[in-house]
PDB file of N, H, CA, C and O in Angstrom:
ATOM      1  N   UNK A   1       6.278   0.147 -10.101  1.00  0.00           N
ATOM      2  CA  UNK A   1       6.837  -1.158  -9.846  1.00  0.00           C
ATOM      3  C   UNK A   1       6.564  -1.579  -8.410  1.00  0.00           C
ATOM      4  O   UNK A   1       6.123  -2.698  -8.148  1.00  0.00           O
ATOM      5  N   UNK A   2       6.836  -0.653  -7.477  1.00  0.00           N
ATOM      6  H   UNK A   2       7.195   0.256  -7.690  1.00  0.00           H
ATOM      7  CA  UNK A   2       6.619  -0.819  -6.090  1.00  0.00           C
ATOM      8  C   UNK A   2       5.187  -1.192  -5.818  1.00  0.00           C
ATOM      9  O   UNK A   2       4.874  -2.057  -4.999  1.00  0.00           O
ATOM     10  N   UNK A   3       4.299  -0.477  -6.568  1.00  0.00           N
ATOM     11  H   UNK A   3       4.553   0.225  -7.233  1.00  0.00           H
ATOM     12  CA  UNK A   3       2.854  -0.666  -6.311  1.00  0.00           C
ATOM     13  C   UNK A   3       2.522  -2.077  -6.790  1.00  0.00           C
ATOM     14  O   UNK A   3       1.765  -2.792  -6.134  1.00  0.00           O
ATOM     15  N   UNK A   4       3.049  -2.456  -7.862  1.00  0.00           N
ATOM     16  H   UNK A   4       3.664  -1.875  -8.395  1.00  0.00           H
ATOM     17  CA  UNK A   4       2.672  -3.892  -8.351  1.00  0.00           C
ATOM     18  C   UNK A   4       3.221  -4.907  -7.425  1.00  0.00           C
ATOM     19  O   UNK A   4       2.532  -5.876  -7.108  1.00  0.00           O
ATOM     20  N   UNK A   5       4.451  -4.738  -6.961  1.00  0.00           N
ATOM     21  H   UNK A   5       5.011  -3.951  -7.219  1.00  0.00           H
ATOM     22  CA  UNK A   5       5.058  -5.656  -6.010  1.00  0.00           C
ATOM     23  C   UNK A   5       4.145  -5.804  -4.757  1.00  0.00           C
ATOM     24  O   UNK A   5       3.830  -6.904  -4.302  1.00  0.00           O
ATOM     25  N   UNK A   6       3.753  -4.636  -4.245  1.00  0.00           N
ATOM     26  H   UNK A   6       4.009  -3.743  -4.615  1.00  0.00           H
ATOM     27  CA  UNK A   6       2.934  -4.608  -2.993  1.00  0.00           C
ATOM     28  C   UNK A   6       1.631  -5.422  -3.239  1.00  0.00           C
ATOM     29  O   UNK A   6       1.207  -6.214  -2.397  1.00  0.00           O
ATOM     30  N   UNK A   7       1.000  -5.186  -4.457  1.00  0.00           N
ATOM     31  H   UNK A   7       1.344  -4.542  -5.140  1.00  0.00           H
ATOM     32  CA  UNK A   7      -0.245  -5.833  -4.683  1.00  0.00           C
ATOM     33  C   UNK A   7       0.003  -7.328  -4.979  1.00  0.00           C
ATOM     34  O   UNK A   7      -0.847  -8.146  -4.628  1.00  0.00           O
ATOM     35  N   UNK A   8       1.028  -7.686  -5.552  1.00  0.00           N
ATOM     36  H   UNK A   8       1.718  -7.022  -5.838  1.00  0.00           H
ATOM     37  CA  UNK A   8       1.347  -9.059  -5.847  1.00  0.00           C
ATOM     38  C   UNK A   8       1.641  -9.802  -4.506  1.00  0.00           C
ATOM     39  O   UNK A   8       1.228 -10.942  -4.295  1.00  0.00           O
ATOM     40  N   UNK A   9       2.351  -9.113  -3.651  1.00  0.00           N
ATOM     41  H   UNK A   9       2.687  -8.187  -3.823  1.00  0.00           H
ATOM     42  CA  UNK A   9       2.723  -9.684  -2.332  1.00  0.00           C
ATOM     43  C   UNK A   9       1.445  -9.923  -1.467  1.00  0.00           C
ATOM     44  O   UNK A   9       1.307 -10.963  -0.823  1.00  0.00           O
ATOM     45  N   UNK A  10       0.532  -8.942  -1.476  1.00  0.00           N
ATOM     46  H   UNK A  10       0.644  -8.097  -1.999  1.00  0.00           H
ATOM     47  CA  UNK A  10      -0.692  -9.102  -0.812  1.00  0.00           C
ATOM     48  C   UNK A  10      -1.516 -10.234  -1.338  1.00  0.00           C
ATOM     49  O   UNK A  10      -2.019 -11.075  -0.593  1.00  0.00           O
ATOM     50  N   UNK A  11      -1.646 -10.236  -2.676  1.00  0.00           N
ATOM     51  H   UNK A  11      -1.238  -9.553  -3.281  1.00  0.00           H
ATOM     52  CA  UNK A  11      -2.406 -11.314  -3.297  1.00  0.00           C
ATOM     53  C   UNK A  11      -1.770 -12.688  -3.015  1.00  0.00           C
ATOM     54  O   UNK A  11      -2.499 -13.649  -2.772  1.00  0.00           O
ATOM     55  N   UNK A  12      -0.487 -12.800  -3.040  1.00  0.00           N
ATOM     56  H   UNK A  12       0.105 -12.019  -3.237  1.00  0.00           H
ATOM     57  CA  UNK A  12       0.187 -14.121  -2.801  1.00  0.00           C
ATOM     58  C   UNK A  12       0.017 -14.432  -1.380  1.00  0.00           C
ATOM     59  O   UNK A  12      -0.207 -15.606  -1.085  1.00  0.00           O
ATOM     60  N   UNK A  13       0.097 -13.484  -0.392  1.00  0.00           N
ATOM     61  H   UNK A  13       0.279 -12.530  -0.631  1.00  0.00           H
ATOM     62  CA  UNK A  13      -0.130 -13.891   0.922  1.00  0.00           C
ATOM     63  C   UNK A  13      -1.562 -14.381   1.230  1.00  0.00           C
ATOM     64  O   UNK A  13      -1.780 -15.314   2.003  1.00  0.00           O
ATOM     65  N   UNK A  14      -2.537 -13.686   0.570  1.00  0.00           N
ATOM     66  H   UNK A  14      -2.360 -12.927  -0.057  1.00  0.00           H
ATOM     67  CA  UNK A  14      -3.901 -14.052   0.836  1.00  0.00           C
ATOM     68  C   UNK A  14      -4.234 -15.443   0.192  1.00  0.00           C
ATOM     69  O   UNK A  14      -4.995 -16.233   0.750  1.00  0.00           O
ATOM     70  N   UNK A  15      -3.625 -15.706  -1.015  1.00  0.00           N
ATOM     71  H   UNK A  15      -3.007 -15.064  -1.469  1.00  0.00           H
ATOM     72  CA  UNK A  15      -3.790 -16.991  -1.688  1.00  0.00           C
ATOM     73  C   UNK A  15      -3.127 -18.076  -0.812  1.00  0.00           C
ATOM     74  O   UNK A  15      -3.697 -19.154  -0.640  1.00  0.00           O
ATOM     75  N   UNK A  16      -1.968 -17.809  -0.275  1.00  0.00           N
ATOM     76  H   UNK A  16      -1.506 -16.934  -0.414  1.00  0.00           H
ATOM     77  CA  UNK A  16      -1.300 -18.794   0.541  1.00  0.00           C
ATOM     78  C   UNK A  16      -2.154 -19.163   1.828  1.00  0.00           C
ATOM     79  O   UNK A  16      -2.320 -20.312   2.238  1.00  0.00           O
ATOM     80  N   UNK A  17      -2.660 -18.027   2.391  1.00  0.00           N
ATOM     81  H   UNK A  17      -2.525 -17.094   2.057  1.00  0.00           H
ATOM     82  CA  UNK A  17      -3.400 -18.202   3.595  1.00  0.00           C
ATOM     83  C   UNK A  17      -4.753 -19.012   3.277  1.00  0.00           C
ATOM     84  O   UNK A  17      -5.149 -19.861   4.075  1.00  0.00           O
ATOM     85  N   UNK A  18      -5.393 -18.751   2.190  1.00  0.00           N
ATOM     86  H   UNK A  18      -5.071 -18.061   1.541  1.00  0.00           H
ATOM     87  CA  UNK A  18      -6.604 -19.470   1.792  1.00  0.00           C
ATOM     88  C   UNK A  18      -6.303 -20.881   1.395  1.00  0.00           C
ATOM     89  O   UNK A  18      -7.110 -21.772   1.659  1.00  0.00           O
ATOM     90  N   UNK A  19      -5.109 -21.139   0.735  1.00  0.00           N
ATOM     91  H   UNK A  19      -4.454 -20.415   0.520  1.00  0.00           H
ATOM     92  CA  UNK A  19      -4.802 -22.503   0.390  1.00  0.00           C
ATOM     93  C   UNK A  19      -4.227 -23.233   1.616  1.00  0.00           C
ATOM     94  O   UNK A  19      -4.359 -24.452   1.718  1.00  0.00           O
ATOM     95  N   UNK A  20      -3.635 -22.554   2.482  1.00  0.00           N
ATOM     96  H   UNK A  20      -3.527 -21.564   2.400  1.00  0.00           H
ATOM     97  CA  UNK A  20      -3.078 -23.255   3.683  1.00  0.00           C
ATOM     98  C   UNK A  20      -4.259 -23.652   4.606  1.00  0.00           C
ATOM     99  O   UNK A  20      -4.267 -24.756   5.149  1.00  0.00           O
ATOM    100  N   UNK A  21      -5.220 -22.784   4.779  1.00  0.00           N
ATOM    101  H   UNK A  21      -5.214 -21.887   4.338  1.00  0.00           H
ATOM    102  CA  UNK A  21      -6.345 -23.112   5.731  1.00  0.00           C
ATOM    103  C   UNK A  21      -7.052 -24.387   5.292  1.00  0.00           C
ATOM    104  O   UNK A  21      -7.144 -25.316   6.094  1.00  0.00           O
ATOM    105  N   UNK A  22      -7.552 -24.484   4.081  1.00  0.00           N
ATOM    106  H   UNK A  22      -7.478 -23.730   3.429  1.00  0.00           H
ATOM    107  CA  UNK A  22      -8.253 -25.703   3.635  1.00  0.00           C
ATOM    108  C   UNK A  22      -7.402 -26.842   3.520  1.00  0.00           C
ATOM    109  O   UNK A  22      -7.844 -27.966   3.762  1.00  0.00           O
ATOM    110  N   UNK A  23      -6.099 -26.632   3.134  1.00  0.00           N
ATOM    111  H   UNK A  23      -5.741 -25.719   2.937  1.00  0.00           H
ATOM    112  CA  UNK A  23      -5.189 -27.829   3.004  1.00  0.00           C
ATOM    113  C   UNK A  23      -4.978 -28.477   4.381  1.00  0.00           C
ATOM    114  O   UNK A  23      -4.931 -29.699   4.521  1.00  0.00           O
ATOM    115  N   UNK A  24      -4.852 -27.593   5.397  1.00  0.00           N
ATOM    116  H   UNK A  24      -4.891 -26.600   5.283  1.00  0.00           H
ATOM    117  CA  UNK A  24      -4.603 -28.151   6.765  1.00  0.00           C
ATOM    118  C   UNK A  24      -5.851 -28.862   7.277  1.00  0.00           C
ATOM    119  O   UNK A  24      -5.784 -29.909   7.920  1.00  0.00           O
ATOM    120  N   UNK A  25      -6.973 -28.262   6.970  1.00  0.00           N
ATOM    121  H   UNK A  25      -7.028 -27.411   6.447  1.00  0.00           H
ATOM    122  CA  UNK A  25      -8.196 -28.939   7.470  1.00  0.00           C
ATOM    123  C   UNK A  25      -8.513 -30.188   6.696  1.00  0.00           C
ATOM    124  O   UNK A  25      -9.085 -31.128   7.247  1.00  0.00           O
ATOM    125  N   UNK A  26      -8.157 -30.222   5.437  1.00  0.00           N
ATOM    126  H   UNK A  26      -7.692 -29.459   4.989  1.00  0.00           H
ATOM    127  CA  UNK A  26      -8.375 -31.440   4.637  1.00  0.00           C
ATOM    128  C   UNK A  26      -7.438 -32.572   4.948  1.00  0.00           C
ATOM    129  O   UNK A  26      -7.785 -33.752   4.902  1.00  0.00           O
ATOM    130  N   UNK A  27      -6.193 -32.143   5.278  1.00  0.00           N
ATOM    131  H   UNK A  27      -5.911 -31.184   5.315  1.00  0.00           H
ATOM    132  CA  UNK A  27      -5.200 -33.177   5.603  1.00  0.00           C
ATOM    133  C   UNK A  27      -5.513 -33.787   6.919  1.00  0.00           C
ATOM    134  O   UNK A  27      -5.382 -35.003   7.058  1.00  0.00           O
ATOM    135  N   UNK A  28      -5.926 -33.018   7.917  1.00  0.00           N
ATOM    136  H   UNK A  28      -6.033 -32.030   7.804  1.00  0.00           H
ATOM    137  CA  UNK A  28      -6.240 -33.525   9.212  1.00  0.00           C
ATOM    138  C   UNK A  28      -7.579 -34.155   9.131  1.00  0.00           C
ATOM    139  O   UNK A  28      -8.079 -34.671  10.130  1.00  0.00           O
TER     140      UNK A  28
END
């Protein structure tokens, strides 16, 4: 369970970073 949580957290963080980068550039 800990391994899945770590992988999910890493994937979520990467997805948020990738979505935040383009969203900020597109909004501005």
